[in-house]
N, C-alpha and C positions, 0 to 999 in steps of 0.2 A: 585245397584239400589236406587235409590233416592227416598224419604219418597215420598209415595204417588203415584207412578207407580203401573200399574199393569202390570203382565209381560204376563200373558194368558187371554188378555182383551175378549175374545170370549166365555167364561166362567161365565163372569161377571153378566148375567142376571140368572144365577141358583142360585142365594144366596150363604149362606154357611152353614155346616152341622148343627151350631148351633144357628143360626137365631132363635131368640124368647127367649133364655135361658137366664136368667138374673143371674149375680151374685155380691154378697156384699161381699167385700173383706176386713176383718180388718187383715192388713197384714203390712209387713217392710221385709228388707233387702232383700234375694235373692230366697229362697226355694218355699215358695209359691206366691211372685210375678212373680217367673218365668210359675209357674203353671198357672196364670189366664191368663199372655199375652198370651200364646198358647190356652189356651180358649177364647181368645176375637180374634183371629188370626184365629179361626175356627168359628167365629160368635157371640160368647156369647157378651153380654153386659156389661162389669165390671166396677162397681164403685166402688171407692178405699175410705176404710175410714182411714185419717190419723188425727194424734194427732193436733190440734190447736200449739202446742210447737214444732214447725219445722219439724213436719211430719215424714213419714218414714226414720227410721234411713239411708237407702241408699243414702237420699239427702245429707246428710254430708261426704260420703263417697271419698276419693280422689283416683286420680284425678276429677275435677269437670271443670265444665262450671258454667257461671252466667246466670239465665233466666232475663226475661226483668225487673223485679224489682232489679234484682243484688244480688237475693239470690244464694245460690249454690244449683248446682244439681249434683249429683255425679256420677262417673261411675256407678257403682251397680245400682243406679236407673235406669240411661241411658237404660240401658241391658234391663230391664225386666217391664219397665211400659208403652211400647206402646199401643194405642190404648185402653185406657182406661179413665176414668174420675175422678178427686179425690174431695173430700169434707171433710171438716176440722169437727170433731165432738168430745168434749173431752169425752171420756168413763169414766173416772174414776169421773163423774159428774154424779146425777141422773137424770138429765134432756138429759145428751147426752145419756145414756144408753137406757131410754125412746124412745128416737128418732132412734136408731138402732131397738129397738125392735118394734118399729110402722114401719119403713122401709121392714123389715125382709119378711113379708108376701107376700109384693110384688116383691120377689127373689125367684128363683128356688132355689139357692144354696148361702149359708153364709161360707163364709171361713175364717178362723183364723190361727195366727203360733204364738201365745203367749206359753210362757211356760206352762205345763200343769197345769193345776190348776188355771190360772191364769184368763183365759176368764168365769170360775165359779163363781171367786171372783169379779169379774167387773158385774157380772150378764148377760152375754151375752153366756154362756155356750149353750152344749148341750138340756139340759133340759128347761133351757131358752127360748130358739130358740123355740123348740117343742111345748111348752105347747102353742107360740102366732101362731105357723105356722106348724102343723102336718106333711107335706108333705114337709118339709125343707129337701135338702140334706145339712146336715153339714159338712162340713170339714174341721178337724185338723189335721195341721202340725206340729210334734215338734221333738226336738230332740229323745226322747225316750219312745214317745207315753203315752196313757192315761191310761193306764194298771198298772201292778204291778212292773214295772220295779224299782232295786235298784239305779238305775240313773235317775229317774225320775224329781227330784228336781235339776237336773246339766242343766244350759244353757250350750248350742249347736250352734257352727256354722260348716261349712262344715269341715274345719281339724280336729275337736274334732272328728266326729263320721268316717270319713274317717280311724284314727288312731285308732280307737278302732274295726273297721270292721277287722284289722290285716294286712292290704295291704300295710302300712308303714313297718312294721317290715317285711313283707315276700320281701320286694324289697331291706330291708336295707343290707348293707355288712360291715363286719367287726366292728370297732369301730367306723364307721362314723355315724353322726348324721341321724335322717331321713331325706328325703326331704319331706317338708310338701307342701302339695296342688301341686303335681306335674302334675296334667292335670286341674287346675283350679278349678271350682267350682263343681268338681264330687259330692260331698256329697248334693248340693243346686240340681241342675240340674236335676242328678239321681234320688232325692226325688220327684222333681216337677213331672218329668213324672210318676211315679207311683200315684201321688197324681190326675193326669189327668184321668189317665186310672180307678182310683177309682170311680171318679166322673160321668165319662160316663157310666160307670158298673150300678152306682147308681139311675142316671137318665132313665137307660133302666130297672131297676127294677121298678121303680116308672110307667114308663109307663104300666105295665104290670100289679102293685098292687095296686097303689094310694098311697104307702108307702112311707115316707121320713126314711134317715136312719143317723147314725153317720160315716162317714169315716175318719179312724182314720189310719195316716201315720207317724211312725217314722221314723225317717233321719239314726238311726242305722240300722231298718230293712232293710231298703232300701241300705244302703251299703254293708251291710253283702249279700245279694241277689245282689248287683251287682260283688262282689268281692268274686263269687263262689269257684274259685277256690284255695282261701286259704283254707276252712275248707274242701272241696272235697279233693285236694291230700294228705291233713293232713290224711284224711281217710284213704288215699290209700299208706299211707306209704312214703310218701315224708318228707322229713324236712328241715327246713331252706332256704326256698325261692327256693326249688329245681323244676325245672318244667318238669323233666321228659325229656326224650332222643326224643327231638326235636330240630332243630334250630330254634331259635327265637330270632335272635341278629343282631346287629347293624354292619356295614361294611364301610370302608373308600373309596369313590371316589375321581373324580379329585378336586373338588369341593363343597364336603361337605360329608356325611353321609345316610347311605340309610339302610332299614331294610329288612331281609329274614325271611320267614317263610316255614321251609321244614319239613312236619311230615310224609312223606310217600316214600316209597323208589322209586316210578317212579320219585317222584319230585327232590329228591336226583342225580337221575342218569340225568336228564335233567339238573339241575344245573352243575353237572361234567362235561357233556357235553358240556355245554354255555362257561363255564370258562378254558377248555382246559384240562380236565384232565379224559376222557372218563373212564381208567384205574381204576378208582377208586370204580365202580360198581364190579368189580370182587377181590379188594382187600380184604384180611381177615382183617384190621383195621376197615374197614367199613360194615359188613358182618352185622351188629345191629347197630339199631340207636342210642346204646349208645357208639357205636363205632365214631359215629359222632359228639358226644359232646366231649368221652376222647381224640378226637383228632382237636378239633374246632381250639383250639388257636395255635397249634402246625403245621398242615397241611392245614386245610380248610382254615381259616381265611389268612394266607400269599397269597394263591394261588388265592383266591376272588378278595381280595385288589390289586392283582399284575394286574388282569385281568380289574379291577375299575378303575385304576391311571389314565389311558388316557378318561375314559370317564365323561361325568356328571353324578350327581346321578339322574337325571331326565333320561338321556338315557340308562343309568346302570339298571335302573328299566322297560325301555322300552322294552330291551332286554332279561331281567328275565322274564316279563310277556309274552314275544312273545314266550317263551322256555316252559309255563306254570306254571312258578315258581311265588310265591305272592313275592311283593317286593313294597316297597315305600318310597320315599326321605324324611328325615327329614326336613323339609322347616321352615325358619326362618320365624318371624311375617311378615317382608314385604313381604316375597314370599307368603306366604299364603295371603295376600291382594291383590297378582297382578296374583295368579292363576287361569289358564282359565275355570276349571269346578267351581271354587268358584262363578265365575263369569256367567257362563252358568247356574248354578242353583240356581243364585239370591239369595246368602246365606250369602252376607254381603248390610246392609242398612244404606243409607247414612243421618243421622239425623242432617240437615243444625246448625250449632251453632247460638247463640243469641246475643253472646259476642264480637262480631265482629272479630273473629279470622277464619281465611279463611278456613281449613282445616276443615272437615265434621269429626261428630262423626260417627264411624262405629260400628255398632250392627248386630249379627247373624240374618240372615232370618228366615222363617219358612223353618224349617226341612220335613215338614209335606206335600207331594206336593201329591195334588188330580186332576186327568184329568179334573173334571167335578166342580172345583172349583180355582177360580180365587186365584190368587198368588198376596195379596197384594189389593188395599194400605193400609199399615199402617200410623196410624197417632202418632202424635209426642206425648211424653211423656205429661203428663197435670201438669201446675204449680200449687204450694201448693195451695187447697182451691179451685181452678177455677171455679168447679163447685157445688160448697154448694147452691148456691142459688136456682141456676134453678133445681138442683135434689130436695131439700126441698118443692119449690114450685109444682114443677109437681106431685112428690110423693105423698105429705103429705098435700098440698093447704095450704102451710102455707106462709100468706102475707108478703110484708114489712114490716108491724110493728113487726109481729111477729118474725120473722129474724133480726130484730134489736135489738130487746130488748136480745134475746139468744146470740147475736153477743156481747152485751155489757155486758153480764153475765160470759163470756169467754166460754161459751158452743159450739159455732161454731166461724168459721173464713172463 
């Protein structure tokens, strides 16, 4: 889907569920920006506050494209900042802090993802905001939360909390090093989803009570929740990454790999019939689910792979699915880009480049599909400080002379 396209145009007139909700985001990198981008896609007006000194750190990530002024706009920024406006304010200055405190009462949500304690030190923490805006929903996204965590002062990125959730060690084998960031930004996007849920719940609570509150979302908390099998399986006696007696493994087809999940006897019987071994159902080796695992590599895998050798991975999965067995192909990056499901569900948005490169940047579309809400259009990411003058003039009534003075003092850009 091209930037600006509308997939279900008949729903355009219905508006969006978060129309009228306003978010002031003191954010950078990925976890919080992904959350506020989703809020924006649901209709919220998101104003992003960036440092005049280069802006969001995600702008300097690689690979990157150049904006119309030749400044880098990195991949991390491009993935997480559609549908927002950007203002540049120096929060380290008293005047910059005062601007944010003046803006805050005009917004429903103020969101930040500094390391715990940093916002307080800058004078824009929860207590500071509540003093000027009692109905404020204040969202904090940090590595370890604002409580008594022993890791409170540690900096955190997605791989850090993913490692600490136990999932890396759960999946590691032998003396191999851990596979870092095996599913992209799980720690960021997983946290972002919980942050959005928290904001929506707090807005609903405010609708009933009129009261604002602090939504405190820790990345490690989010990952402990997402990787729930690590602690749950341990409590039930499994150790060292054991998954228990189920088939959840990869198999080779003629053109690549596919994954099968079999956890029930009737599923095993259907798989056995499909691959030409109906006798497995009465074979004492497979009388228990543990037997499936005990004989996976010696009996089941060779048979499944012999059956699939003349099939593409998609055809193998089609056959498995037709038999009632869950299976999916292991797509490459190029195959995901070309996949008909991804296209039909409008899950890739083309962002035209501004530096002369023909290939548009692809970023994920909105996975939340609502029957009465238009899917799109998205607007491009903002250039650094693109909306500073407009926001300060419209929201605070600052005239040209006042803005020029603030700009000369380095407070805004």
